[in-house]
N, C-alpha and C positions, 0 to 999 in steps of 0.2 A: 789715472794710475796705469803705468805700463805693465807688461806681463812679468818682467823681472821683479818689479816691486811687489806685484800681487803674489808671486811665488814666495818671495822672502817673508811677506806678512803671514802667509799660511804657515810657514815653517816656524816663525817666531811665536806664533800663537799655539803651536803644537807641543804636547808633552812627550810624544814619541813619534819620531820621523824615521822612516825606513827607505832606503834606496833599493830599487829592483833593477838590476843591470843585465844587459845582453851583449851580443857580439859588437854592436855599434860603438860601445864605449872603448873597445880595445883596437878598433880599426886604425885610429890615429897613433897607436903604438906599433903599427906595422903588422898586426895580426889580421889576416883576411877572415871574413865571415865564412860560414859553411855554405850559406845559400845566397842567391842573388848575384848581381854582376860582380865578377872577380872572385866569386865564392869558390871554396875548395872543391865542392862537388861538381864544378865545371871541369876540373882537372883530374880528380880522383873518383873512382867508383865508390859510392857509399858503402858497398859490401865490406870494405876494409874495416869498418867499425861495427860489423854484425858479429855478435858474440859466437854464433855457431861457426861462422867462417873463420874466426880467430882460433877456435878450438881445432879446426881442421888444418889450418895453414898458419901456425904461429910465426914461423920464420919469415914468410912472405909479408905478413901483416906488420911484423915488428920492423922490417926494413923501411916501410913507409911511415910508420909511427915515429921512428927515430928521426927520420928526415924532417917530418912535419912538426912534431911537438917538442922535440928536444934540440936538434941541430939548429932549427930556424926559430921557432917561437920561444925557445928557452932563453934566447938573448934579448927578448923584448923587455922594455922597462915601462913603468907607469907613466901615463901622460898627465896633462893638466887636469883632466876630468877626474882621474883616480886620486890625484893629489888634492883636488878640491874637496872630495868626499872625506878624505882623511883630515883635512883642515876643519870641515864641518863637525866631525866627531870631536876634535880637540876643543872646538868652541862650544860644545854641548848641544849642537843643533841636529846631530845624527846619532841614532842609537843602535842601528844595525844595517847590514847589507844582505840582501838575497841576490846571489849572482848565478846566472846560467853558464857563466864562463868557467873554464878549467885552467886559466892561465896564471893564477896566483897574484895578479897585479894589484888587487885590493890590499892584500897583506903586505906586499912590497911597498905600497904607498904609505902604509901605516895604520890601516883600519884594524880594529881588534876583534869585533864580532861580525864574522862573515859566514853566512849559511851557504855552503857550496852545493847548490841543488843538483848539479850533475857530477859531483865529485871534483877531483883535481888531478893535475899531472905531476904533482910533487912526489907522490908516493906510488909504489908498485905493490900490488897484492898478489900473493901466491895463490894459484888456482887449485893447489892441492891442500895445503895446510892453513891457508888464510892469513898467514903472517904478512905484515906490511913492512916495506923497506923504503927508505928515502932514496930517490933516484940519484941524488947528488953523491951518494956513497957507492954507487954501482958503476961497473964498467959496461957501457952499452956498445962496445966494439965487438962483443961476442953475442950474437943473437940466435934464438931468443934468450934473454937473461933468465937465469935460474935462481931459485931460492937457496940461500946458503945453508938453511936448516934441513930442508927435505929434498932439494933438487927439483922441485916442481917448477913449472913455467910461470913466470911473472907476467902480470897484465897491468897496464896503467890503471890507477884507481879512479878512473872516470867512467861514466855510464856509456856502455856500448848499446847499439840497437838490440833489443831482446832482453835487456836487463832492467831491473826495477830501480826506482829512485832511492838513494841511500837514506837511511835513518841515522841520526835524528834530523837531518837537514830537511826532509820533506815535511814532517810534522811541525817543526819549528817555523818553517817558512809560511805554511798556511796559518799557523797561530798568529804570526805577525799581522795578517789581514784583520784579525779580530782585535789585536792590542794597539796597533799604531793609529795615530790620528791622520798622518799624511804619508803618502807613498810618492816617491820621486822615481819615475820610470825613465831610464836612460839607455838609449840605443837598443831597444827591443821592440820587435814588431808584433809580438803576440801570436806567433804561429806554432810554437812548440808546446805540445801538451805533455804532462799536465801543468808545467810551470806557468803557462799562459793564463791559467784559471785564477792565479793568486790576485792580480790587480782587480779582476772582475768581482771576486769575492769581497775585496776591500771596499769597492764602490758600493756593493749591495749592503754593506754594513754601515754606509754613510761616511766613509773616509774621504778625505780630499786627495785628488790625484793631480800631480804635476808631471807632465810629459816633456822630455827633452829628446828630440829626434830631428834628423835632417829633412824628413818628409812625414806625411801622415801614416798612421798605422792602424791596426785593429783596436788600439786603445784611444785614439784621438777623440772618438765620440764620447768617451767617459771622462776625459780630462777636464779638470776645472781650470787649469792653465796649461797652454801648449806653448813651449819655448822652442820654436823652430830654428834649427841651426846645428852646427857641429857641437859635439859634447864638450870639447875643450873650451870653446868660446862661451857657451851658455853657462857652464859650471863656473868659469872664471868670473863672469858677470854676477852670477848668483851669490858667490862667496863674498865678493866686494860689497854687494848690497846688504848682506847679512852683517857685515862689520859696521854698518852705519848706526 
């Protein structure tokens, strides 16, 4: 039995399967990772996403945020791996996604239950009154953007360095490690705490782990099945096998 067939059998025998995704799933949509070769931190200083630096230099930080997350990444669309997960949900084989990404591509692909562990770039939150605004309704040509209610500075609703993980995303993500039978890890190396702890917790609870990655990671040693290759190729093969 080959690895794709093994993975499909684990999923077919599972009553609750959860996908856990990282930057690697979105690379093929043209979104660079933060770390590693070609990563954003090779070009930009990570301090731009430090919450204290943002408070002190909102206009400077917003100029880079707009270029990175809205002018560039905002045009990205879901790829075959995202679409494959949406297809799995429609087939009844996938019950939830935990994503470390802020790009909204799982929702664009059609998945309905997505725990956004690090928040999202869809909304902006007022630093003064806390109200959230959809970025699509705002004009980002005037920076930093301001809250229409109180005039406070708006910040993207994703986690900056120095901020906590949002609730209920964190509690529900860790709860999936207890509830799910199978975890599918896609494009994540297991380097970012505390998100990286979730698959290890699942393994400790006796859950089955399927890893999809182009090379080995911190999770490969706990994977029951390792599908080595591009996320788009492996997910396409896996969905085809699930249809048999």
